[in-house]
N, C-alpha and C positions, 0 to 999 in steps of 0.2 A: 403771712403778714410781712416777712422779710422782703419779698419781692416788691410788694406795694411800697414799703418804706424806701427801698433802694431807688425806685423810679421817682418818688417824691423828692428824695435827696438830690438826685441827678437834675431834676427839673429846677430845683432851687439854685443850682449852679449854672443854669443855662446861660445867663449873661456873661459869665467868665469863660465858659467853653466857646461861645460864639465870638467873643472879643478876641480870644487867642487865635481862633481859626482865621478871623479876618486880618489880624496883624500879620500872621504867617503868609496868608494868601497875597497880601499886597507887596511882600518882599520875597519872592520865590528865589530859592538857591538850588544849584545843580550839583549832582555828583556826590562825591565823598566829603566835600567841604561845605557844611551848612552852619557856620558859626552864629550867624544872626538868628537863625531859627532856634538853635539850642539855647542861645542867650534869652530869647523870649520865653522859652519853656522854663528855664531856671528862675527867671524873674517871677513868672506866674506861680511857681511852686516854692518860692523862697521861704515861706513861713511853714512849710510842711516838713516834718522830721525825716528827711531822706538822706541817705549817704550816697554820694555820687562817685562813679568810677568812669574814667575815660582812658582811651588807649592811644597808641602812637600812629595808627594807620589811617584814622579818619576822625571826624568830629562826632562820632557816635558816643553815646553815654548810657550807662545803666544806673538807675537810681534804686536803691534798696530800702524797703520799708520793713522794719522788724515788728513782729507781733509780741505776744506776751512771754514767749520762751522758745526753746528749740522745737523744730517741726519741719514739715516739708517746705519746699520752695516752689513757687509758681511764677512763670514769666508771662508778662503781657507786653505786646510789641506794637509800636506805632512808627511809621516811616516818615521822613522829613523832607525829602528832596522833590523838586518839581521837574517839569519837562521843558526842553528847548523849543518852544513854540509860542506863537502869539496868542493873546487872549482877545476874544470878541464877545464877551458877555455883557459889557456895558454896566457892570456892577459898580457901585460907589467905592468899593474896596478892591477893585480890579488891580491886577499886577501893575506896579509902577516901573517895572524893568522891562523894556522892549525885548521881545523874543523869548520870554519866559512866562510860564503859567503853571499853576497847580491844577492840572487837568486830569489828574488821576486820584485826587482826593486825599493826598498825603497830609495836606493841611488839616483836614477833618480827622484823620487817624491820630495825628499828634495831639490835637485838641481834646479828642475823646479820651485818649490815654491820660492826659494831664488831669482831666475831670475824674477819671477813675482813681488816680493816685490820691487826689484830695478826698474823695469819698472813703477810700480804704484807710487813709490816715485817721479820719474821724472814727473809724471802727477798729483801730489796731488793738484795742483791749478785748476784742471778740475772737481773736484767732491766735494760734501758736504757729510758728514758722515765719516765713518771709515772702514778700512779693517783690519781684524784680521788674522794673519798668524799663523796657528797652526802647530808647529813642534812637532810631537808626537812619543814617543818611544812605545815599547811594543805592537805592532799590531799583532805580530805572536803568538797569543794565550795568551797574558798577559793582555789584557783588558786595554791597555794604555789610550784609549779615555775615558773609564768609569772613570778611576782615575782622568784624567784632568777635566772632568765634575764635579766630586765630590770635587775637589780642588777649584772649582769656576773659573778656568782659562778661561772658555769660556763665563762667565757671568752667569746670572740667580740667583745671590745672592746679597743682599744689594741693592745698587743703580745702579748696572750694569746689564742691561737686557741681555738675550741671544741674539745672532745675529739674524738678520731678514732672512738671507739666508746662505746656506753653500754649498760649491762645493769642490770636490776632484777628482783627476785623478789617474788612475792605468794603468801602461804600460802593453802591451801585446806583447811579443816578437814573437808570432806566429799569428800576425794579421797584415793586410796590412799597409804599411808604411804611417804614417800621418793621417790615417783614425780614426775618433772618433766614438765610438759606445756606446749606452746606451739604456735604455728603461724606460717607465713609470711603476710604481709599483715595484714588486719584481725584483730586479736585481741579488741579491745573497741570499743564503740560511742562515738560522740559522744552527749553528753547535754545537751539543751536543755530549758528550762522553758517551758511553754506556758500562756498566760493569754488567755482570751476573755471579754470583757465584752459581754454582750448587753443593750442598752438599749431599753426600750419606753416605755409610759405606764401607770403603776399606777393602782389604784383599788380599789373594793369587790369582794370575791371573788364576791358574788352577782350582779354585773353585769359579767361579763367582756367583753360586747360594747361597753362604753364605754371599754375599755382596749386596750392593745396588750401582751398578756401575754408577758414575755420568758422565762418558765419553759418552756413547751412548745417555744419556739424553741430554747432552749439544749438541751433533750432531743433535738430533731431534729438539731441539730448533732452531738451525741455519737454518735448512731446513724449519721449520714452519714459521720462520720470512719472508722468501721469499714469501710464500703463503699469509701470512698476508698482506704484502705490496701490492701485485698485486690484491688481492681479496677484501680487506677492504677499499682501498683508491682509489679515482678517478684517473685514469691514466692521465687525462688532467692536474692534478696538481701534479707536481713531488714530490715524497717522496722517500728518499734513506735511507736505513738502511744497512750498511755494517759491517759484523763481520770480523775483520782483524786479530784477535789473538785468539788462543785457547791454553791454558796452563794447562796441567794436567799430573800428574805422575812423578815418579823419576827413574823408572826401568822398564825393559821389562816384568817382571813377578810380578808386583805389581799393583793392582787396587787401585787408590788413593781415598782419602776421598772427594776430591773436584776437580772440573773442572772449570776453569775461562775463560769466554768469554769477549773479548773487541772489541769495534768497534765505529762507528760514526753514528749519526742520522742527516739527513739533511732535513729541511722542509722550506716552503716558507711563512708561516703565523703563527701568535701566536696561532690561534685556532688549526691548524693541528699539531703544535708542541706539544701541550698538549695531543691531541687525540692519537698521536703515542706513547708517553710515557705511557699513561694509558693502551693502548692495549698491549704493550710489557710486562708490569708487569703482566697483566692477563694471557697472553699466557705462559710466562716462568714459572710462579708459578703453573699453573694448569697442564702443561706437567710434571713438577717435581713431583707434588702430585700423578699423575697417576703411577709413578714409585717408589713411597714411598721415594722420595727425597724431598729436598727443594731448592728453587731458590730465591736468593736475587738480586733484580734488582736495580742498582744505575745509575742514570743519572746525570752527571755533566754538568751544564748549560754552554754553550759557548756563542758565539756572537749571537745576535738576527738577524732576516732577514734584509737585506739592502733594504729598501723601498724608491724608488725615487719619488719625487713630480713631477707631470706632468709639472708644470710651470718651474721648474728648468731644466728639460730635454729640454724644449723648448728653454731656454737660451743657453744651450750647443749647441743645433742644430743651432741656429741663429749665434752664435759666430764662431763655427767651419766652417759653410758653407760660412760665409762672408770672411774668411781668404783666400788669394790667394792660389789656389791649394787645398783648403780644401774640406772635405767631411764628412758628418755625416750619420751614419747608425743606424736605429732603430732596435735593436736586437729583434728577434722574440720570443726568449725564455730566461728565467733566466739561470744563471750559478750556479751550485750547490756548488761552493766554498763559503767562508764566509769572512766577513770584519768587523772590529770593528768600522769603520766609521758609521756603523749601529746605534751605541749608539748616535752619534750626530744627525742622521736623525730621531731618536725617539723624539728628543727635538726641532729640527729646520727644517723647510722646506728646502729641498735641493736635491742634486743628486750627484752620482758618475758616471764617464764615463771611458771607456777604450780607451787608445791611442795606436794605432799600431806602433810598433818600429822595425818590421822586416826590413831588408835591402831593400832599394828601388829596385824593379825589381826582388826580390828573390822569390823562392818557399816558400812563407811565411807560408803556412799551414804545411810545413815539418820542420820548425825551432823548436828548443828546446823551450819548454814552461817554464813558471815560475816554480820554485822549482827544476829545472834541474841543475846538476853540470856543465853543458856546456852551460847554458843560456847566450846569448850575446844580446847586444842592439845596434841598429844603432843610434849613438848619434846625428846624424843630425836631428832627429825628436824631440829632447828635446826642442829647442827654440820654436817650434810650441806649445808644451805643456805649456811653460811659457806664450806664447801669448794667449792661450785659457783661462788659469786661470785669467790672467789680464783682458782679454776681458769680462769674466763673471762678474767680480767685477765691472768693469766700466759700463756695461750694466745695472746691477741690481741697482747700485747707481743712475744711470740716470733715469731709467724707472720703477724701481720696478718690479712687475710681469706682466707688460703689454706685 
């Protein structure tokens, strides 16, 4: 009966959840500074008995809801930042700021988390312990979760321990309406930025023998990377290296001194992450040496892999399956995108799950995915997300990892 009541409670809050989502969507903010978004959240939750904590590094905030007495602490997270891209949805509440769009669903994550906070506040007499609501900026490449951890907002410093469990939702606009999906272990990949600078000796394009042309060397490195990945690493454990930029030269008849390659590295474990970096350096440098050039390989570390705890996935499964009309799917394979909730999961046992928000009955697989200028969300799925978050908190505070 609890699950049924949770969904009913969430659905009664649907107008508030949707209104907050639309207000955030219309004024997207980027990076680590999202003051307007945080102000909207605080205004929506002004009547809820929360204690707010903020740090110096960003506009992230953690709101704490106390239960009836001492007990465990559970963290629920929602991210607040948008993407630097145009919006082409035609929605009446579309972005009012050119070149910015909530195309990854962070507006929905924040709204669902606010809904869960209100739901749990109404039930604070039913549990001991506390719930920490993490409203985080800077997920889109800015390491917002890492900054909030460093600021001590999640605990772990002084007299405040880290939470005992952590849960987060991410919407998927091209996934079946209302279905929750996740998996134990690696859910998402580490994302590192690769840069290879191949330096030779430039000159006139009609006399290449007088130069050491870095362009064909760079091209050779690109093709060799493909063989490296398919022949050096087990195909059963996905490794992705994509070279997405090649910048060289300034004129059709000039051989440049340097060619610059840029791309991304995606791996699913810390061990493989280091192995790929080492292999890329060895490959690029020795190919360059063979052509009397040099290659400098720079890897800029991004988010670590998102590793789900099996016990937390089981909580998601139980809560989602118990809700009326609910369904949980165990994903067979990881997704090679990346998430900075991974920083939290390095410190706290927990999990992330994906909530399908394609329109009910639609050809969901053909819907625009995240980071599309035309991405849309069926907002009727959002109360279910709030109910799932609230349900995970209540279940953990009541039973722990049972």
